[in-house]
N, C-alpha and C positions, 0 to 999 in steps of 0.2 A: 675394719672395712674402709676402703679408700674412697673418699668422697672429694670431688673437686668442684670448684666454682668456675663458671664460664669466664674466659678472658675477654677483654674489650673487643678484640678483633672478630669475635664470634657473635657479638650482640647485634651486629648489623653489617651490611655490605656497603662499602663506601667506594664510589667511583672517584679515582684521583683525577682532578682537572688536567693534570699534565699528560694524562693518557688520552685526552680528547685531541684529535688531530687538527682542530681548528681554533683559532684565537677567539672567534665569535661565529655566530650563525651566518654572518655575511660571507664567510668563506666557504660555506657548504655548497658543493656543486648541485645544480638542479638535476634531479633524477625522478623518473616516473614509475620505476618498477621495484623500488626497495621493499615496500610493504608486501608485495606479492610473495617474496621469499619467506615471509613469516607464516604463510598459510599454504603449505605444500599440498594438503588434501584438497582444499578449495581450489587451488590453482590447477590441479590435475582435472578436476571436474569442469572448470571454466574452459580449459583447452578442448575438452571433449565437446562441450556445448558449441564452441566455435567450429569444430571440425565436422560435426554431424548435423545435417540439415533435415528439415521435416518438422512435424508437429508432435512427435512422440518423445523425443529426447530433450524434454524440458528439464529445468534445473531447480532444485530446492536448496537454498542457501540457509544452512542451519547454524545457529549460534546464539549466544546470550546477548542481551541488550548492551549497548555502550561498547560494542566492538567495531562500530563504524561499518556495519554490514552493507547498507545501501550505498554509502560512499565508495566502499571497496568494489562492489559490483559495478557501479556506474563508471568509476574511474577505469577499471579493467576493460570493460566492454567498449567504452567510448574510444579509448586509445586504439583498440584493435578494429573496431567497426569503422573507424575513419579511413582505414586502408581498403575497405571492401567496396563493392559496387553500390552506387547510389540507386535506390529503388525508384520505380516509376511513379509518376503522378497518377492519381485516381480521379476519374470524372464520372458523373452521372448525367445522362442526356435523356431527352424526351423520346419515348417510344411511340412513333407515329402509328404503328399498327396495333399496339396494345398499350394505350396510354397509362394504364394502372400498373404496368411493369416496366419501370425505367431501366434503361440499359447501362451497363457498367463498361467503361472504356479505360484502358491503361495507356499512358503515353510516357516516353522517357522523361526523366526529371527535368523540369523547366518547360517542357513542351506543353504541358497541361495549362500552365498559366499563359503561355504564348497563345494557345488556341482559344482560351477563354477571352483574352483581350482582343484578338483578331476577330473572333466571332462577334463580340459585342460591337466592335467598330463597324464591321460589315453590315450587321443587322441595322444599326443606326443609319447607315448610308442608304440601305434599302428602304427603310421607313421614311426617310426624307426625300429620296429621289423618285421612288416609284409613282406616287400620285402625280408629280410634275411630269413624269415621263409620258403620261397619256395626254398631256396638253401640248405636246410638240406638234408642229405644223404637219409633218408627214403623217403622223398618226391621226390627227384630226381630219385631214383630207381623205385618208383611206376610210375612216369611219363615216364621213359624209357621203362618200361614194356608195358604200354599202347601204346607208340609210336612204339615199336618193333612189337607188335601185328598188329597195323595198317599198318606198312610198309610191313610186310609179306603178309597180305591179299591183299594189293595194288599190290605188285609184282606178286602175283599169278594171279590176274585179268589181269594185263598187259601181262603176259606170255601167258595166255589163249587167249587173244585178238590176240597176234602175231601169235599163232599157228593156229587159225581159219583163219587169213588172208593168211598165207602161204599155208594152205590146199586149199584155194580158188584161189591160183595163184597170190597173191598180196604180196607186201612188205609194212609193216606198219611202218611209221616214225612219231614220236611225237616230236615237237619242244619244246623249253624252256617255251613257253607260253601255252602249253597244246593243241596246234593245231595238227590235224591229217592229214596225207597225205598218200593216197593209190596209190602205183606204181605197174603197171602190171609186171608180171614175164613171160618171154617166154624162155622155156628150162632152167629155173633156173637163167636166166639173166635179170637184170633190164633194161627196155627199157627207152631210153631218149625220149624227146618230138619229135625229128625228126623221130626217128624210129617208134614211135607210130603213127605218121601221115602217114607213108608209108604203114601201115598195110591195109589189105582189109577192106573196110567200114563195112561189116557185122561183121568182127572180132572186129573192134573197137566198134561197137554197142553192141556186146555180152559182151565185157570187161566192157563197161560203165554200162550196166544193172547189171552185176555181182558186180561191185564196189558199186552201189547204194544199192543192197541187203546186201552187206557186211557192208556198212556204217551204215545201220539201226541196224544191229546186234551189231556192235561195239558201237554204241551210247547207246544201252541198257546196255552194260557192263560199259560204262563210267558213266552212272547214278548210277550204283551200286558202282563204285569207289567214286563218289561224296557223296553218302549216307554214305559210309564207312568213308570218311573224316569228314563228318558232325557229325557222331557218335563219331569219335575220338575227335573232338573239344568239343562236349558235355561232353564226359568222362573226357577230360582234364580239362574243366572248373569245372565240378563237383568235380574232385580231388582237384583242388585249393580251392574251397569253403569248402569242407569237412575238408581239412587240416587247412584252415584259421579259421573255426569254433572253433577248439581246442584252438587256440591262443586267439581269441576274447572272448571266454567263460572264459578263464583264466584271461584276462585283465579287462573284464567288470564285472566279478563276484563281486569284492569289491564294485563297485557302486550299483549293485543290492542289495547286503547285507546291505549297509549303508542306502539306501533309499528305503528299501523294503516296508515300510508302505505307500509310496506315489504312488498311482496307475498311475498317469500321468507320473511320472519319469520312472517307470518300462516300461510302454508302449513306452515311448520315447527311452529308451535304446535298446529295441527290434528293433525299427525302425532304430536306428543307426547301429545296427549289420546287419540288412537286407540291408541297403543302402551300407554298405561296401562290403557285399558279392555280391550285384548286380553290383558293380563297381570293382570287383576283378581284372579285366584285366588291370586296371591302375597301378597295383603293379608288373606286369610282367616286366622283363628286356626289355628295348627298344633298337632298333637298333640305332647306332650312327647317329646323325643328319648330313645331308650333309652340308659342309661349305658354307658360303655365297659367292655369285659370286662377291660381292664387298668387298674388304678387309676392315675390321674395322667396317662394318655395321652389327649390330645385330638386326634382325627384332623382335619387341615385339610380344609375343605370350602368351595368357593366358594359364596357366598350368591347365589341367583337374584335377590334383591331388590337386592343390591349391583350385580350385573351390569346389571340393568335401569336403575338410576339413573345408572350411569356413562354411559349413552347420552345423558343429558340435560345433560351438562356442556358448557360453552361454552369453546372454545379461542380465547382472544383473541390471535391471532397478532401483530397490530400494533396498538398502542394509541397513538393520536395525540391523546389527551385533553389532554395538556400541550404539544403541539406548536403553535408559533405560525408560521403560514405553511407554506411547503413545507419538507420536511426536507432537511438537508444532512448526509450521513453519511460519515464518514471510515473506510474499511475498513483498519484498521491491520494486521490479520492475516487476509488473504483466503484461508484454506483453503477447500476445497470446501464444507464444512458451514457455516462462518462466513459465506461469501459467498452461497451458493445456498439455504441452509436445509437441514434434515435431518428424518428421521423416526427418532426414538430408539427403543430397545428396552429393555424391562425384563425382569428375570429373576424367575420364580416357580417354585419347586421344581425348579430346573435347566432350565426351559424358557424360551425367549425369546419374548416376544410384543410386539405393538405395536397401537396404535389411534390414532384421530384426535387424542386429547388429547396425544399425544407428538410431534406435528408442531411443529417449531421454526422460527422465522423466520430468514432470512439477511439480510445487509446490503442485498441488492437489494429485499427486501420492506420493510425499514424506510425505504429511500430512495425507494420507489415514489412517483411523482408529484412527485419532487424531484430531488436531485442526489447522485450517488455519487462519492466521491473515492477513488482507489486508486493506489498506486505500481506502475508497470509491472514493475519488478524483482520486487516481492513476488508479484504475481499470475502472472507468467511462470514463477516458480520452482515453481508448482503447476499443471501443465498441465491437470488436471481442472477447476480453477477458471477458467482462461482459456477452455477449450472450453465450459464451462457458461455463462459470461457471453456469449460470442458466440452460442451457441444461443438464449439468452434474448432477445438483441437481435434475432436473425433471426426468431424466432417471435412476438415481442411478448408473451411469456408467461413468468411465473415459475413453473416447474414444479418441485416439490420431489420429488427422487428418493429412493428408499429406499436406505440404505447397503448393504443386503444384495443389491442388484441385481447386484453383481459376483461374488457367491459362486457356486461351482460347484454347490452344492446349494442350491436356492432354498428359503427358509423363507416361511411365510405372511406376507404383507405387505399394505399398503394403497396405493392410488393416489389421492392427493388431487387434487381438481379444480384445474387451473392457474389462476393469478391473472393477469388482464390487466396488462401491464407498460407503464408510461409514465414513463421516467426518463431523465436525461442523465448519462452517465458521463464523469467527468474523469479521464483517465489521465495520471499524472505520470511523466516519465522524461527521459532524456538524448536528445540529437539522434542519437547512434549507435543507441540502441534504436529510435527512430522509424524510421530508415532500414532497420534489420533487419526490423522488422515490415512496413513498407511494401513491401519488395521480396521478402519471403519468405512473406507470408500475405495472400492477395488479399482475405480477409474484413476485414482491418484497414482498408484504404482505403475499403471499402464502408460500414463502420459508424462510422468515426472520420474524418468529412469535415472537421472543423475542427481547425486547428493553431494553438495559441497559443505563440508563440516569445518567451521572456523574454530580454531583453538584459542584458548584464553591467554596462553603465555608462550614465550619462546625462551630457549636456552640463553643465559646471559654469558656469552663468550665474546671475545674480541671482535669477531666478524659481525655478530649480531648487534653489538653495541655500536659499531661503525654504521651499520645499516639503520639502526634505530635513530642515530643522530641525524642521518640524512632525511629520515621521515619527519623528524622535528623541524628540520630546515624547510621542508615542503609546507608544513603547517604554518610556519612563520611567514613564508612567502605568500601562500594562498590567502591567509587571513590578514595580511598587511600589518603584522605586529612589529614592534620594535625588535631589533636584533638582540639575541641573548649572548652574554659573554660565556667564556669557557667554564667558569665555576657554576653558573646557573644551568648550563647544559648537563654538567655532571650531576647536579642535584636532581634534575628531572629523571635521569637514569635511575638514581636511588629511589625516587618517589615511585617510579614504575614498579620497582621490585617490592616496595611496600604494598602497593595495590595488589601485586601478585602474591604477597605473603610468602615470599621465597627469595633467599639471597642469591640463588643461582638461576632465577627466572626474571624475565621482563614481561610486565603486563602488556597485553595488546588492546587494552581498553583505551584506544586512542582518543575518543571523544572526551573522556575524563581528564586525560593529560592536556588536551586542547583547552578545556575550561580553565585549568590552572594557568596555562600560558597566556591566555587572553586576559585574565585578571591581573597577572603579574605585569604584563605590558601596560595595562591601564594604570596601575599604580606607579610604574616608572614614569609614565607621561605626566601624571599628576605631580610627581616630584621633579619635573623638568629634567629628567635623565634622557640621554640619547641612546641608552642601551639598558636592557634588563640585566641587573646584576644579582648576586646571591641574596642580599638583603631584601630586594624587591620580591624575589620569588618566595623566600621564606615568609615574608609578610603576607603574601597572597595565600599560602598554604594555611598559615595561622588564622587569617581572617575567614577562610572558607570553613575551617573547623569551628570557629567561634559562632558563625551564623547558624550552625546546625547542632551545637552541643548544649542547647538549653536544658533538655531533659537530663543529660549527664551532669550538668552543673547543679540541677535541683536534687538529684540523687546524692551528690557529694555534700551538699548542704545538710541533707538528712544524716549522713555519716558524721559530719562535723558536730551536729547537735546530739549525736548518739541516739537519734530516734531509731535508726537502723543499727542493731546491736552486732557489731563486728569489732573484735578486739585485735589490736596490732602489737600487743606486748603481753607478757605474762604467760600463763599456761593453764590448762584445765583438762580434766578427764572426760573422754567421750565427746570431745568437741574439736572441730578442725575448720580451718578457713578454706572454703572452696571458691572457685572462680567460674564466672559465666560471661557470656557475650550477649549483649542486648542490641537490637537493631530498631531504630526509629527512622522511618523513611530510608534514606540512603546513608545514614550516619550510624556507624557501629562503634560501640564502646564496651569495655569490660567492667564488671562489678564483682566485688567479693561478697560471699555469703557465708554465714555460719551454719555448719552442718553439725547436728548433734544426734546422740543416740542414748537410749536407756537400756539397761540390762537387768533382768530379774529372773526369779525362779519360775518355772512353768514349762508348759509344752506348746506355747503359742508360736514359737519361732520368731523370726525377725520380720516385723511388719514394715512395709514401705508405706509411710503415711501419705506420700504424694499419690501413690496408686490408690490407696484406700479412699482418698478424697477425690479421686478421679481427676487429679491435676497432673499426673505423670503420663508422659507419652510412652509408646511401646518400646522405643529404644532405651529410655530411662529404666523401664521395667526390666528389660533384658539385662541392663547393667547390674541391677539389684540381684537378679537370679545368678549372674556370674559370680558376684560377691559371695552368695550363699554356697555356690559350688566350690569356690576356693576354700572357704572355711571347712567344708566337708572333707575335701581332699587333704587339708593340712592337719585337722584335729580329730576327725572321726575315724581314725584307723584302729583304735583300741577301745573306743567307747562311743556311745551315741551323743550327739549334740542336743542337749535338752535345755532350752532356755526360752525366756520370753523377752522380747526387746523390740525396739522401733528405731527407725532412722527418718530424719526429715530435714528439709531446708527451713531454717527459722525465718519467719517474716516473709515467706513466699506466698504471694496472693494471686499469682498467675500460673499458667501451665508451664511445666518443666519438661523439656525434651532433650535427648542426647545422653551419652554416657561419659562425657568428659569429666564429670565430678565423681565417677565411681571409685577412683583412686583415693580421693579425700574421704569418701564415705567409708571405704574399707579401713582407712587409717583411724577414723573416729570410732568405728566399731571395735577394732582391735584395742584401741585405748580404753574403751568402755569395758571390755571383757577383762583386760589385764590390770586395769587400774593405773596404768602408766600415763601421766599427763602429756599432752601435746603442746608444743610452744606456739603461741599465737603470733610470734614474729613472722611466721611463714604462712604463705598461702600455697595451695597445691592444686594443680590441674593435671589431668591425665586419665585415660581409660585403663582399666585393669583387665587382664585376661584371666582365665581359669588357672593358669600356671603362675600368676602373680607378676607377669610382665606388664610394664607400663607402656601403653601404646599412644601413638600420636593423636592429637585433637586439633580442632580448628580454632582460629582466632587467637592464637597464643600471644601474639604481640599486644593485642588490645587487652587481653586478660592481665598481662604483667603490668601494663600501663595503668589499668584500673586500680590494682592493689597499690602500685607505686603512688598514685595520686592521693589515696586515702592516707598512706603513711606520711607523705610529704606534708599534707595539711595538718597532721597531728604532731609532726616532728619526728625526724629519724632518731633511732637509738643505736644505729650502727650494726644491728643484728638482723634487720628485716630483709626479706627476700621472697622469692617465688621458686617453687619446685616445678619443673616442666619435664615432659618426656624427652629423653635423649634424642629420639627421632625427630623432634620438633626444632632442634637447634638451627637447622637450615631455614626454618620459617621465620626466624627472628629478624625483624626490621624495626628496631625500637627507636623511639624519638630521642633526639639529642640529649634532653634533660635526664632521661633514664640512664643513658650511657655515661653521662657525666657523674651521676650519683654513684654508679658502680665504680667508676674510676676513683672517686673519693673514698670508697669503702663504706658509703652510707647505705647501699642497697646491694643485694646479692642474688644471683640467679644460678640455680643448681640443676643440671640435667641428671635425671635418674632413669635407670633401665628397669628396675624391679621395685616392688612394694617394700622389699627389705631395705633397699637403699633409702627410700623415702622415709621409712620408719626411723631409721638411724638419725637422719637429719631432723626430723620433726620432734623426736623424743630425747635424742642423745644416748639411747640405749640400743644395742644391736638386737635385731629381731631373733637371730639364732637359727641354727640348722640342726635338724633332728639327728642325733648320733646313732651309733650301732646298737645302743641299748634301747633305742626307740624313744629316747627322751631328748628334749632340748636342753642346752647347757644352762647351768644355774645363772640367774641374774639377767637372762635374756627376756625380751618381751614375750616371745612365743612360749617360754617356759611358764611365765606368769599367767598367760592366757590359757594355756593347756591345763594348768592346775585349777584355775578358776572354773573352767568348763567341767572338769571332773567333779569339782565341789558342787556345782549347780546340778549336775546329773544326779549326784547322791542325795542332795536335798529334795529334788523332785521325786526321787524314788521313795524317800522316807515319808514325804507328804502323801504319796499314793497309798503307802502301807497304813497310815493312820486313818485313811478313809475306810 
């Protein structure tokens, strides 16, 4: 049987620095679109999101963490959105006809801020100039003329009243409060009460009747006086309004001219003028307020003028005066209020109140006519935000709800006019979240029709390496790092392939690469270097591993002290060295484990002790069942397999999952059955199929490095090595020290395709192939195993007969 060892060039992929087209990153041209080419599926979805408007074709960006999902989406849409039309400003204004329903107004970008400032300045001028306007001489003279006319007519009516009363024999007296008193006159003299009572009763009756008749006539005259005064008040008010119109027209005309093309604004300004004229009395001089009865106590009182001018404020909800193109908004904290907007409340003397000036924009308002980026996990953790977003997409409106709507006791609130919504939502999340939403929320598929799936890796070819280098150059420029020389750039390419666990792939976990680059730049600065060289980058990688490898180091100490029983030399029957991968946090490392089996007479079959102890996962259990199937297919053609045995991972105290150790388990089992010892110089990883093919597994580089480290600590004997599936050769991205040990002949790596190849390396004996006579060749491991199984079946049969 031909067995070969992997050559050095197949242990890892090395980017030659000479193949990098730049002496350093300083020469890398600035480019904004290189990363896009690594994500063709996502790029196609992005283009569709740009092309299709409306609220139904929103986008779900699916991908694993550390792919730079939000940066990718933000960078892509910001570059394209900058070329689109800038959306309008959004205002809320007082509704004079229904003050609890503020009106929404859209103005071109920048005009909203202009209107707010112009309106504020104009209202300030009105507030300052209007009271003084009524003190002008022409207005005062006109008011005096109206007042004089009223006073003359009033005096004439009072004189007429007094004359009528005198003619009837009465004296008419009017007190300060407008009360009338009729006093009889006898011979031109006023009678007092005693004198009146001494009069003859008939005379008194006659005087009373005459007084009643006179009072009715006087009351008619008083009504004429009241109407005259009412007319005076109307004339006075009309004079004030006519006079104020001149000032208001002069002050408001610039606003009318500047915003003449906006019908809503012109209508609003007309209502502002009417509101001011309706409340013109507030600008008349007021009598001095009476001092407080308690010294130092000033009773709070809401000013009607303040309340009036509050109605003229402009709530600039969204200001796009500085926005270039369509907005791209990242909703980092999508609570209900942050995302959907809110109506705030203020407290005054213990009472809560609100008005249209307390309406606050949410992220959907700021992103309107543009793009809203939000993480799925963030928004789903706040159900009210998710429900509100879907409702906004369904209605095509951004409706701001009052936070008090959920209260059991409703307080006075407002209902702002909804704003038409036209935006594209980019929801970022994992593939698992996508499936959960798709299958459990029918609205999700209706409003998120576009899926952008980001891939983890890209092909490692010349074009992609060049593109990858330009991406690195952008990271260096954006993060203001020291420039990287040619060798360090080449090493990052290799580091990316190690992250991808594939010699022919480049990892697209750009944030992880950026972390190393930032740390390498910092180390170079500490060493007073003007550029990041290969030693600085290698030190950064080593330091990053060291900060995370505490548990790995503690495990290795246990191997050194032989607390964990794994042998790296010698041989034994029914035992083999398997390999596993352990993950603590974001640090992954490989560890060797001893796999052992026992074989005896009986009908119990082969027990999986991990499964029996409920420590084995379903995939591991499936691997054990495949092993049993393989044995049946190999040895149960002319006899039943009758035995009792067990397989286990020694010193395993945690759950075991996966089938990557099934090859080593089968090797240990065949060794136990045949009695042929396995060499402990080797560790074996690989899954086995029912036909005996060794199939690829994950984490192969870390597994090799784990066994390598144990051997290195104990001292190499020149024979040690690892057996891996041949299909995993392309996944090898081994550390330099492993490659160097292989080069020196201290460590060996063998690719195997079948369990028979593995058996030959592990035992030094060929497994054998069943001949035409139905038997395996003499001296082969399968011959020994077949004979032993036949013997066990016979012994089991004899034992049954004795019973």
